[in-house]
N, C-alpha and C positions, 0 to 999 in steps of 0.2 A: 758336386755329383759323384756316389759313388761307381766309379768306373770298373771295379774288378766283377761287376755283377755279368752274366751270362744269360740274358734274356731273349728268348728265341720268339719269332711270329712264325706259325706254320699256317698256311695257306691252300687250301684243296685247289686243284687244277680244274677251272671249268668246272665244277663239281655236281653240278644238275645232270650238263650234259655226259659228262664222265658216267654218272650213274646209268642215263639212259642208254650208253653205249654198250654197256656190260650186259644190258638188255637184247639190245638189237648192234652185234658185234659185227654184222655186213656192214653198218654205217663207217665205220672208223674209217678217217679221211676224207667224208664227204662234209660239205658243209651242211650244219643241222642248226637248226632255232626250234628253242622250248618255251613255250607258251601261246598267248593268244587264248582268249575265251572259250573260242568254239573249235580252237584243234581237234580234231579227227583221231582216233584211236587206230594203230596200223589193222589195215584189214589180213587175214591169213587166208591165201590162196588153197585152193586144192590139192595141190602139188606140194606144200605146207612152206612155201616162200610166203613174203611178205609185202603188201604194197602200201609205201606210204605216202601220207598227202604233201603235197610243194606248197611253199608261201603264196604260188602264182594264185592258186584255187580258194583261198583266203578271202573272206569277206565279213567282215565286222568288227566289233570296237574291239580292242586288246592292245596290249602291250607284252613284249617278249621278256621273261624271266632270264634269261642265259643264252649263249649259244655256243656252238665248237668254235677252236680256233682257225679253223677254216674257212666260216660262216665272216667272223670277225674281221679277217683279212678282206670281206668282199663291202667291209664296214656296217653289217649288220653286229647290234649291241645291245647289251641288256637295257631295259626300260623303254626300247625303241617302239614306235608303234608298228604295228604288226602290218599293216596296208602299207607303211612307208618301208619297212623290214621288203615286202614281197616287190616292192618295186626296185630294191636295188639287188635283191638274189632271189629272183624268180621260181627257180630251179633247187634250191634250198629245201632239205626237207624240213618239215614242220612236226612236232610232235607236242601232246598234250603235257602237261604238269603231273608230274608224282610224289606227291609232296611226303606221302606215307614213306616211300622208299629213300627218299633224301632224309628223311630223318630217321631211320632204320642206319643207312651207312654214316650218320652224322656220329650218332652212338657207339656206332663200331668202332671210326677212325679215333673219338676222344678216349673210347678207353683204353687200345691199343696204345698212345703217347702214355696215360695216366701209369700202365704197370711199369713205365719207362722214368716218368718224372712226374708224380702226384700231384707239383703246384703247376695249377692249370687255370687259368682265368677266359673263360668262355666268351667268345666274341660273336658267335653266331651260329648257324647252322653248320658253315664251312670253313673258320677260321679261329684259332688259338693263340693265345700266350702261353711260353712255358719258362716256370724259371730254372734256369739249370745251373746255376751258382751252385747249388750244394751238392750236386747230382755227379760222381765219381765217372772220369772220364775224359778223354781228349776232346775238345768241341766238335770238331771234323767228325769224329768217328761218332760220336753221338748224334749227331745231325742225322748220319748215314743209319743209324740203328733205328732211329725213328720212323725214318722215311720206309725202311723195310718193313717194320711191325704194322707201319699205318696199310702198305702194300699186301702183308699177306693178310690184314683183316679184312678189308673192302676189295684189293684187286684194282685199287685207284692209286695214281701219283699225287704227290703235293709238293710244293716249293717250301722253302726257310729262309728266315735271314735271323743270323744270330750276331747280337753286339751288346753292348753297356746297358741298353735301355730300351723301352716299346717304342716309342718316335722311330729310332733309326730303325728298326727290326721290323717293322710295317714298310719302311720302303726299301728295305733289303729284301724282303721275301719277294717282291716285284721284278728285282732286276733280272731273275735268270730262267724267269718262268719260259715251258714249263717244266715240272721234276728236277728243281735247281737245290743249288745249295749257295748262300751267300755268308761269306764271314768277314765281321768289318769291328775295327777298332776306333776309337777316337783320333790317333792319328792316322788314319784312311779318310776323315771325313773329306779336306780338301781336294782329293784326288778323286771320290768318288760319289761323293755327296752334292759337293757345290756345283759340277757343271749341270746336274739335272734340273729339270725347270721347276718354278716352286708348286705348282700342282700338284707334286709328288707326296710333300711333304700332308699328310692325314691331317686338316683342319683349315686347309688353305683350300676355298672351296671356289667355284667359279666366279662370284663377284669379287672377293678378296684377289683373285688371282687379275679380274679386269682391270684392277683399281692398279696395284700394281704395276700391271705393263703400262698403264697411265703414266705412272712415276719412274717410268722408264727402268724397272724390275723387272726380270723374266726368269733369273736363273735363280736358284739357291744362293749362289757366289756371290751375288747382285745384292742380295737380300742381307746375306751375312755382314755385308759393306756396308748396308746404312746405319746411320747415325740410332741408337735406341729412340733418342728423344725425338727424330725426327719420324720414326717409325709410331710413336705414342701421339705425336701432332696429328698423323694421318689417321689410325684407326683406335685411338682412344689408351688410355695407360695400361689397360691392362691385356687389350687383344696385341696391342704393339711391342709389350715387352715379350709377351710369347713367341711373337714373330721371330724377334733377335735372337731370344735362344733356343727356337726351332732350329733356326738357320744355324747353328753351333752345334748343335745334337744334345742340348743341354735339356733332360728327362729325367726328372726325379720319380716320378710316380711309380707306386709299387703297382703288384698286380693284384688285382680284388679277385679273390678264388672264390668268392660267394658274394651274391649280389641277390637282393630283393626287387621285386619288380614296382616301379611306380607308378604304373597306369597299365590297366588291360583294357584293349579296344578290339573292335571289330568294324569294318566299313565294306562295302561293295560297290564296283562300279558297275554300272546297268548298261547292258546290250545297245539300247536304245534309251536316249532321254525319255523321263516320265514328268509328267503334269501333275503337279499336287491335286487338281481339282480331279480331271479326268481320268487319272489312275488313281484315284487313294484308296482303293481296295487293294491295289496291286503293292502299293507303296507300305500301306500299315498292315499288311504279311512281311514283308520285308523289315519293315521298321520293329517287327515282336520279335522275329525269326534272331535277327540281331543283338538285342537283348536278351535271348534266351541264351543265345551262345557266349556274349557276355559273363551272362550269368553262371553258365558251366565251366568257363575259365575259370572265373573267382572261384568257384566249389574246388575244381581241383587244383587249385594252389593254396586252397586253405585259405584264402584269405577276403576281407569286406572291405568295403570302400564307401565313405562320404559323401565325394562330389561326384556326379553324373554331368556328362557333358555328351553334345553330338555334332557331328561337323556333316556342313552339305557343302556342296558344290554346284553351283548351276550351269546351264548348258553354254555362257558367255567364261565359264573358268574359275569366276569368282567365285573364291571361298569363306565364308562364314563358319563360326564356332560359338555355341553357348553352353553354359554350364549351372549347376543350381549345387547347394549342398545343402546336404539332409542331417535332420537332428542325431540320427544315429545312423553306423555303417550300416550296411546291406550287402546280401551278393542274391537276393531274391529278385526273382527275372521280374515280376507284377512290379514291385517296388521302384525297379530301376525304368520299366516303361513308363511307367504313371510321371517320373521326375526326368523322362528324356521328352516326353510328350510335354513339360510344361515348358524345358527349354525349346521345342518346337514351335510353339506360340510366339514365342519372343523373337524370331523371323522372318523377315518379307517370303510370302508363299506363292508369289505372282510370276516366276518365272519354270523354265523346266529345270530339272535334276538329272545331273549326270552322274551325282555320287552320293551317299548318306552314312553315316557312319555315326556310332556309340561307343562312348568312351566312360570308364569309371577310375576313378581316380583317389588318390589322399587314404593310400591302401593300408590296413595295419593285419595283421593275424588274426584269424577269428579267436574268440574267448567266449566260451560258454557262458561268462557271467556279465558280458558286456550287453546294454542293454540296444536290442537290433531293431529297427525300422519296420513298423507296421506294414504288413504286405496289404495292398489296397488293389484291389481289382477295380478296372472302370474304361472304360473307351475314353482314348486320345485321339483326338481331332488332327487330322492330316493340313489343315487349312486356319488360318486366322480365323476367330469369332467373329461374326457381324458387327 
């Protein structure tokens, strides 16, 4: 492994919540949750003050996008059902999401980092990897310079881990949150990485964590001590070998500074479950809108796709997917809707639905000389043919 690399992982601190606190500074220090499909905008009172909704007042289906650290201390976290969060922290403030604001601040912080270190791998709206190997300057001073640039550009704090590779840096950016800097070399792994639980390694999910616990492996040190052959026997050759390498901090992956999307999808979870027959008109409108939004995304990214698929989740949480490959790639909304409708006819539609999604994959750059699938208008049935 190339151990002279300096790879940083920068993670914005409670990003969505922190952006909201820029708008509503009076909420600093309070438990605040963001999300819920029916969260209300704050109400401005005659005296200029604001009245905020509380979690206890929320009624409806939905999940939280994030929460402030004060709310997390009460057990509230991202991905949690809003009604469950209301039981844990009824007095917490509830704000609706504002993705336009989050995207704006995301662009600001990434531009600020790029002005110092241009080799960046974008990992999402609130995190990036940065290659500092060839950037002049002492490592900690560089980290502080980057953090200050982010602060100046956005008013927000971030946490940075800098190590020889992406795997270790991802772990380290989380060790001193919020507003932290963690520097680590390979010699520091036994003292600083091995005592951590295995779930701290990005790529070890809940199922693997549970299986490892059943094998008596709870910490990264215990994972590092396991024989590679034993891990391969339990988890398969590829994943077992990766577990052994990860526990020893081995990761040769380069930064991916440019990437093309593999698929584009849109989906929606309904406020109340909808029946394919009784709510056919409403579902049809939603279905068409999803196809149009996917087509718009394809057009904006200047790509077309050949494989169209759907995703359904029933009221019992069973999820099914179907897809079809077209003769020619397309970004046309009507063509996507027709193909998605063909997929829809191949799934049982005898139960209520809680989620509907449309996806286009097998993407390629649009080419004026490439044959394009014919746009075909026509009604699509939301129930199986008789």
